[in-house]
N, C-alpha and C positions, 0 to 999 in steps of 0.2 A: 692736452689728450681728451678727450672727456673720457675718453676708454679705458686707460688707465689710469684715471680719476673716480671713476665711478668703484674698477674690480681692486680699489684700492682699498677706499671702504670698506669696504664686503668682507678684504682681507680679517681689515683690524675688529670688524661685527664680530667677522667667527673666531677668531683670537681672543676678545672678547667674553665668547660661551661655553670658550675651550674648547672646538673646533680645526681643535690646529696644521690635522692635516688637509681639511679646506682651506684654509688659513694656508697652509705654504701652496699647492695647488694656486691657488688665487694671486697670490705673490709670484710662483713665475711666471704664469699671465704676465705682467706684467712688468717683471724687467725685458723681460720680449717684448713690450709694447714702448719701452720707457727707461734702454738700456744705461742708458745716463743720468737717474738721480738717485744720490747715495742713499738716501731715506729707505726705499724699495729695499736698494742692497741692505742695507744696516736692518731695518725687520726681514724679512730674511733670513739673513743667518737667524737672530736669534732666533724665531719658529723651530728652524732645523737643531739649534741648541739645544732646546726645548723638547723637540722629542731624538735629543742624543744620534743625528746625525754629524758627527764633529767635521769628517772631509769638508761636509758643504757649507754648516756653515762659517772656518773658518773661511772659504775662496769668496762667499760671500762677504764675512766681513771688510777681507782682503780688498774685496772690490771700492768697499767704497772709499779706505782712504787709498787709492788711485786715481779716484778720482777727485776726492776732494783730502792732500794732504797734511793740512788742521783740523783734521776731525783724530785726535792721536788721544783722544777714549775710547776708539776702538779696541787699541789694543790691547785695554782690560780683557774683553771678551776674547777678541782673540786667544788670551792667554787658557783662560778655560774653557773654549772650545779645543788650541792642542791637548789639554790637561785629560781633556775625554777621551781624546785619539788616541788620548798613549804615547804624544810625540813632548817628552820628558825634558830632553834637554834644546830641542826650542819654549814650549813655556818656560826655560828657566831664563833664556834669554828676555823672551819678549815681556813676563813679569816687570824682571828688569828693566830696557827698557819705558813700560807702560809705568814702573813710579817714576824714573824720574821726570818722566816729559806730564806725571798725572801727581807729585807731591801732595795734591792736597784730598785726594777719592781715596778712603779709607779702601775702595771694591779695589784698586789699585794694587794695599799691599793684603790683601784679603786670598784675591787670586795668585800672585808669588808668594805670600807665605804656602796655599796649597803647592805648589811646585818644591817649592822646602821641602817643606812637607815629605811628601812622595818621595826627593828625593833621601829624608833622610838628615836633612841639615834643621834639627832640629830645637836647638839654639835662634839657628836666624830665621827659622818661619815662626819660631816664638814671637821674638821680635817685633815680627809686618803686622803678627796679628793681638800685638799690642797697641803697635799702630794704628791699625783697621781701627780697630776698638775706638781710641780716641779718636778719631775720624765720622765713626758713624756707631757712638755706643747704643741707638737702639738698631741696626739693623740683623733678621735673621740666622744669615747667609756669616754673618764675622761672629756674631755669639755665639754658632755653633764649634766655626772651626775650633773660639777661644776654649772649648771647652772640649774638643777631643783632641785639642797638644795639652791644655789641665788633666784632661784622661790619663796619656801619652809619662805624661812628669809624675803619678802616681799620687793625685790632689782630690781622690774620689767626691770629696763632701765641696768641691770648689765645682768639682765637671758637674756634677748635677744641678746647679746653679742656672750654669750659664747657659744646659739643654733647657732649663725649664724657663729661663727667661725669650732662649728666645725660638718658645713653645707661640709663649707670649707675646712677641713679636709676631711671627704668623701663624697665626694658627694649625693653617694649612698645608704644612712643611711638617711632613711625616719625617724623616731623616729625626730631625733633635727626639722628637717620642721616641725614635725608636734607641737612640743611645742614653736615653733619659733610666731606659725600662733597662738596658741593660749595667748601669751603675749602679738603678737601685737593685739587681741581680747578686750585683758584686759585694755591694754593701746589707745583703741577709735580708734588706725589708723584701722576698718573696713575692706577700699576700699583694706588695702594693706595684711592681713588675708585673707581675698575674694582668693584674686591670688593667694598667695601661698598654699592655702590648695588645690584648684582646679586647680593648677600645679600638689602635691600630687595626687591628684584623678588621674590626668592623669595618672599616674605611678604604682598607686592601687587599683583601682574602688572600690575594696570592701573594704576597711581599714574603722572599724565604729569607732573608734574614728577622723579619718580625718571628716569623713562623722556625726558627733555631731559638732562638731565645724566648719566646716559650715553651717549648720543650724544656730547654737550660733550666725554669723556671721552673715545669712539671717538678724536673730529675729535684732538683735540690726543694721541691717539699718530700721526697721519697715515692713521688704521683710517676714510677719509672715505664708503669704498662701505657700511662698517657704522652707518657714521656713518647717513648714506641713509634704510640698511631701517627705523631703527626712530623717524627723524621721521616716515614714509610711515607705516609702522604709526597711527605716533599721530593725521594729518591724515583716515587715511581712515575712523574712526569723528569724529575732528574736526580739516575740516577750517576752519575759522575761531580754530585758534586758533596765534595770531600768534605768541609763542617760540618753536612748530613750524617755523612756515610759514617765517620767519628761517634761523634754523639750518638747513634748506632748503636758502637760498637761497646761504647762506653754504657751505656744502660742494659745493654743483653747482656753483662759482665757485672755490673751489678744486681741482676736478676736468679744470678748464680747460671745462664744463658751459655756453656762454653761456649760448646762450637759453632753457639749462629754468632757470639765476640768475634770466634778468632775467622771465621771465614768477612767479619767485619772489617775485620783492625786489617788479614791482607790485602781488603779490596782498600779498604786507602791508600797504604805504603804503595803498591803497583803502581800510583800517579803520582806518589811523590818523591822527591828527592835526599838519599841520605843524608840529614846532619844530628848535629848535636840533639837537636829541639825535637829531631824522633827515635832516643837512641832508648827510651823508655817503653814508647809503643814496639821496638825490637824486643825489650826484656818481656814483658809479658805477652805479645808472643810465644816463644819456647814455654815462656809459661803455662801457655794452655792448651801448647802441645803437646807437653810433655801428660796433661792428664785430661787434653781428649785421648790421644794413646793408649 
């Protein structure tokens, strides 16, 4: 099929150039022309995964297995796509099957570990990430997830080393840089955290998570007004972003702006389930209500 082959080559060039939507459109055309080609479906699954079109990625990957039952490696990708789609139960089942059928793959253990961590099974997740690290010690995704689980265990210095190693392995991988800045802040290395997160924002100026860390860094350095400005810029486009709303409330409280703090604390709790973790916020609201009356 000359036309399908030509379009497939064009899709590859588009993917390498970062033109993911163009690549996807071309691969869809190829899949219509050559629906029995598992490589077409594999590539279509990958570009859908990269674009966050998770359900269509799952469908494409499963078409690969339907066409070639020996391609058990695809289960690794299916696990990641199921996680992205929020289908945790399926991700756990598929991830477990993936490591059974691909015991030498670090990514199989990495993706199953991610599902376990999402499920709150942190000890099992840590074992999976340790196995993944032994299999693929220079894989940026594996190093990043080792950092995440180490951070959850409270070992910030070691988590920092994992995130830095992930950045070294793949300098274009943004998330480890964000987590590195977060950990630097926790370690009270605020100047370093600010420098790093500003470099992230230079490349990805709209990254909400990075902007929140920048605001937290400003606040930690006593620059509350700058933090307020950053948080308000986030909420301008996404007024329901709860992390930013709570951060803004805390900044106003520190600045002594009691009415603005009260307003934002109330806004935050309006969409948050009442738990033990929110009890201190409710106490803060009662305190401010007395002061503002």
